[in-house]
N, C-alpha and C positions, 0 to 999 in steps of 0.2 A: 596626480602624485604618487609614487612607488608603493604598491600596497604589497608586494609580496613580503617584506619585512614584517609589515604589521598583523597581516595573516598569521606568520609564523609565530609570532608573539602571542598571540590570541589562542593558537592552537595549544604552546606549552602551559598558558595559563589551565584553559579545560582540564587539561591531562591530569595538572597539579592538585586538582579542584577534585577531579574523581578518583584521586589514589589515595587522598585524605581522609580517613574515619570513613571506609565502604560500611553499608549497612548490612547485615546478615541476609544472604541471597536465599537460604533455605529457610523453610516455614520450621518453627520449632514444635509449634502445635503446644498443646495440652502435655504436662507431665504424663511419664506411662501409668504413674499410681492414679491418676485421676481418672482415668479410662476403668480402671481396676474395681474403683470402690463401688458403684454398682452394679457392677456383675454383668457388665454389658457397653459395646464401644459407645459413643457418643453420637447423634446426630441431629441435627438440627433441622426442627421441618420444612422439607421442601417446600416447591410450586406445587398444591393439589388438585384435580379438577374440583368441580363445584361437586355442593355436599347434593346427596340422594338421600332426603326423607327417608328414613326406614319404616317400612309398616309390619302390621302381624303382630307375632312375639318374637323378642330380642332378650338375646343374653346379656352378660357381664360383659365376656370379650367383646362381643359387636358393641356394647354401648361405649367401653374403652377403646375402641379403636377409632368410633366416630370422633370423640372428646380430643384425641392425643393429635387426631388429621386437622378439625374444622375447631379447634378451641381458638376464639380469639385472643383471649389472655396469652394463649401457649404461642401464638403465633407471633403479639408483638414483643415477647420474650428473644424467639427465634431472630427477629429483627435487631433487637439490641447486640445480638453476638454477630450478625452478619455488620452493623456499624464498627462494632468493636475492630471487626478483622478492617474495614475501610480508615480507621484510624491507625491502626499498626501501620499500613501501606503507606499513609501520609507519613507518620515518623521518619520512615526510612528515608524519607528524600532530603535531602539537603539543599544549602540555600541556592538559589537562581545565581550567574553570574550579572551584571550590570554594566550595560554601554554608557560609556559618558564623551560627550560632545563637549569641547571647550573652545571659544573664539576668543582669541585675546586682538586687542592692540586695533578697533575698528571704531570708523565716527569718529577719530579724535580730528586734530587740526595740521596745517603743514602736508609732510609726508605721511603723517598719519591717517589723514583724511582717507572715507572711504573703504575699502577693502587692501588698498594698493599694500599697507605697512600689515596687513593679519596676519596672526599667527594660530592657525589649526590644528587642535588635537584631540585623535579618536584613541580610545582608550576603551580596552575591558578590563573591569573590577570585579575580582572573585573574591566574597567573606569565603573565608577558613575556621569551620567551628573546632576548637581546641579543646584538649580535656576529655576524648570520646562521645564528646556528646549527642553524637548523631547514635553511635550503639546501643548506649545506657538509655536515650529516648525510645529509640526503640525495643529495648528490651524490659521499658515499661508497659508500651505499647501492647507487647504480648502477653503481659501478665493481666494486664487488663481485658483482654478479649478473655482469657482464661477464666476470669473471676466473671465475664456474663457466661461462658458455658454454664459454669455452676450454678448460675442465679437460671441457668434456664432449665437441670438437671432437679434442680428445689422445684420450682413451677411445676416440670414433669409430673413429679412424684404427688404434687399438692394436687393438679389436676385429676391423678388416678383417686385420690383419696375423697376427691369432691365427689367424683362418680359413683365409685363405691357405695361411698353414703349416702347418695341419693338416690340408688339402686337398691340397696337396702331398704330403703324408706318405702321405695313402691312396694316392694316385695311384701315387707309386713303389713303394709295397708290392702294390698289384695289378700293375705293371711287375713287379716282384720275383718273385712268384707264377708269372705267365705263363712267366719267363724259366725259372723253377725248372723247373717242369713240360715246357716244351721241352727243358733238359738231361736231363731223365728217359728223355723217348723219345729222345735223341740216346744217351744212353747203353744203353738198351733195344737200340736198332739195333745198337749196337756189341759189346753183349753177345752178341746173336745171330750177329752175324757169326764173332765169337771160336771160339761154340758149333761151328758148323758146320766150321772150320778142326780144332779139336779133334779132331770126328769125322772128319773127313777123313783126321787123322793128319798134317796140316800142323802142327799146332801142340802142345806139348806140353800135359799138363794143368793146370800150374800157371798157364798164362796163363788159362786161363778161370777160374780162383779168384780171378787178381788182377782180371777184370772183373766176376767177382760182390762182391768186394768194392767196386768204386769203382760200381758201380749200386747198391749199399745204403745208400752214403753221399751219395750225389746225391740219393736219395729222401728224405733226412732233410732236406733243404731246403724243400722246400714246405708242409713240416706247421709249420716253423717259420715260415714266412713266413703263413700262414694265419693262426696267432694273433697275430702282428704285425699283421698286417690287421685281424684283427677289433678290436683296442685302438685302432687307428688309429682305425676307425672310431666307436669310443665316445668318444675324444677330439674328434674332430670335431661329434658330433652337441653333446657337451656345450657348445659354443660358442656354439649357441641354447639352452638349459637343459631340455637332452632327457636322460633317465637311460640310454635307452636309443638303439641304433641303429636306426631302422626301414626306411633305404634299403638296397638290394644293395648300391650301386656308385657311383664316380663316374666322370664321361669328363669329358677336358680336353685340350687341346692341348700335352701335355708335352714335345714332342719340338721344338714351335716356342721359337726362343732369335732373338737380336738383338743387333747392336753395341749395345756397351756405352759410355754417355756417357761426356764425361771427370768428373774430380773438379773439376777448375774450373767447367763447366757445371751440375753437380751442386750445388756450393759456395753459386752464387750463389741457389739456391733454398731456402735454408736458412731464410731468414725466413718462409717457408709454415709452417716447423713449428711447429703451438701451443704447443710447449712452448718454443720462442724467442720468438714474437709476442707470448705474454700477457706477456711483461717489461716492454711499452709500459704495459699497463693496471695492472699492477703497480707501477710507479713514479707512475702518475697517484694512486694509491689511498693510496700513501704520500705523495703528496703534499699530498691530500686529508685524510688523517688528520692530518696536520700542521696542517692551517690550521682542522680541527676544535678540536685541541687548545689550537690559541692563542683560537680563539673561545670554549673554555671560562673562559678567565683573565677574560672579562667579564663582570661578576655579572648578573646575571638582574634582573627587579626585579617584584614583584606589585602589581598595582593592586586596589583593595577598594572598595565600594560598597553604601551601601543606605538601610535606614530604620531609624530609633529611636524605638522610644515608652515614656512616661512611663505608667504607671495611676494615679499620685498625682494628677497635673493633666490628662490624658488629651492631652495634647499630642505631636506627633511631629514632627521632624529628621531631614534627611538626614545619613549619617554620610561620611565617604571617609577612604582610606587608602595609604599607600604605602611599601611595604617594600624596601628596597636591603641587601642582606647588603654587607658592609663586606671588602673584601680586604685583610687586614691580615697573614696570614702564608702563604696559601695561594693561590696567583696560578698555581695548576697549573705550577709550574715542571717539576717532575717528569716531566710528561703529556708537557708541550713538550721536553723533553730526547729521553724516551724515543722521541718521534716522529722528530725529527732521527736518531738514533741508524738507525732503521727505515729511514728512506729512503736513510741513505749505504749500509746493509747490502743494500736490494732493487737499488742501481745497482750495487755487485760480483756481488750473485746474478746478476744477467742477463747479466752480462758472463762468469761463470762457466757459464752455463748454455748460451750462444751458442758457447763453446770447447769444450764437453762435447759438443756436437751436433753440431759439426765435425768431432771425433775421430772420434765414432761412426758419421759418415756417410764419412770419409774409409778407415774398416776395412771397412767394410758395399758402399763401393764396392769396395775390392781385392779382396775376396770376388766378388764379383758378375762384376769383369772376369777372374778368376784359372777359376771355374767356368765362363763362357762360352767360353775359351780350352781348357781341357780337355776339355770335352764337345763341341767344334770339329773339335778334332786327333783327339777319339777316333770323333768318326762319318765326320772326312773319310781318316783315315789307317788308325788301328790297327782298327778294325771290319772295313774291307775285307778288310787283310790277316790279321788272323786266323781269317776267315771261309775264305778262299781258302787258307790253309794248313792249317787243320783239312779240309777239302774234299779237298784233294791226297793228304792224310800218309790218309783215311780210304779213298779209292779207292787208292791206291798198297797198304795193309796186305791190301786183299783181294785183291790181285796177288801179294803177295808181297813186295813189295820195301822195306816198314817192320815194324820191330816192334811190340807191341802198348802198351810204355812210349811211342814216340813216339806214336802213338795219344791215349794218355790225357794226354800233356803237350801237344798239340794240344786236345783239349777241354779242359782246365782253360784253357789262354789265352782260349779262347772263352767261355769260362763268365766267366774274370773281367773281360775286357774288354768284357762287356755290363754285367756289374753295375757295373764301374765306371761306365759312361756312364749307370745310370739314378741311380747316387749324383751325380754331374756334374749331371744336366738337374735334380736334386732342389736340390741348394745352389743351383745357379744362380735356380731358381725362388725358393729362401725368402732369398737375399740379395737378389733383385728386391724382394721383399715387407719386407722391413728398408730398404732406400733410399728406398722411397715414404713409408715410416711418416715418416724423416726429414725427407723434403722436403717432404709434405705433398699430395702427388700425382703421379697415375701417370705412370713413364716413357715410356711412349708419348705423351704430351702433349709431350714434349722433343724427341722423333722430329718431332713434325707439324710443331713451329714451326723446326724447323733444315731440313724441306723444302719451307717457304714461300720 
């Protein structure tokens, strides 16, 4: 069999298949605004070395760095991005050619017995995608990758919020433990003063009993604080995938607060929230899906060509073929209609996502403003007054001007004021983390822009 004509036909078909609907060779990547919305380039977490568990005292920046590098949840989202990239690679590929081998006139009777009269055909068939299916499929896969990147950004911000809140919880319980131990020391000094007055005959023994009961009561608080602190430390360590907390304590500017931006200022930044910003890409994906479904209504064709050999005469000839499906009943009507409805759904879902994010931002901003106002009032007005009142009553009790019930009342007021101050600071920092998650950037950046 002469193969030269056959190889020429094969090469011709392959060249035709490579020229029809080429996939885009450049990587479009996410759109420019997608990178700008978070104020920093997107980076999928690379492979990192094994984590070295932190010891001693750690800061918030160290905790965030550990979580962003080693969080199992964040790693899972980064793998989604890589999987989407692989999907885009696959979408660029066209259909493979098919090798066809056909032997006719074999095993008959008479002159057609055996292979004497056989006709052998060897051909290559190449399906050709019409309607720019490959280009539309690649565009859709690129948008799916972009959405995976938006989801990664959202999860990254979520991890930052979770770490910040867990860190603040540890810091708050450290403050509560220190406060509880200080209150115990104050109660012990007050109890010693009562014992001295009772032994001197200036108070009845019942006052000493009351003092002993009050001291035993406040001694319970440090034990509770230690257990809660241990649990909070484990929760913080879990954010970077550790099963135990190897660090001893955390350090941070717990008392630092700043005026809260207005709701209007914060609402203008809602577009930086990945949960809202992603819907631009989601709409484009829905439109790309609709275009692909429309393209699927166009039938593909299959070109074939090869060489046929006749054993009986030892002659050969070229063969060509063209196959076109007839779109009689199936014109992908259902797929097009479904894609149309999904596009309308994406439009409404995008609006709903923005409204929901704005409502959550308004709530978080109100909590932040309330916590700031309470912390400021407690620091500037309540705590100085409670401390001054306690000092005056304690000194007056030693001089016989007040009874012990007044000392207990002043001590309880001081303890409650300090505890409430710690609670308000914790609420302030947690609300701040919620706001930053919703606006996709730090609140400090707003204050910086305002000063410029």
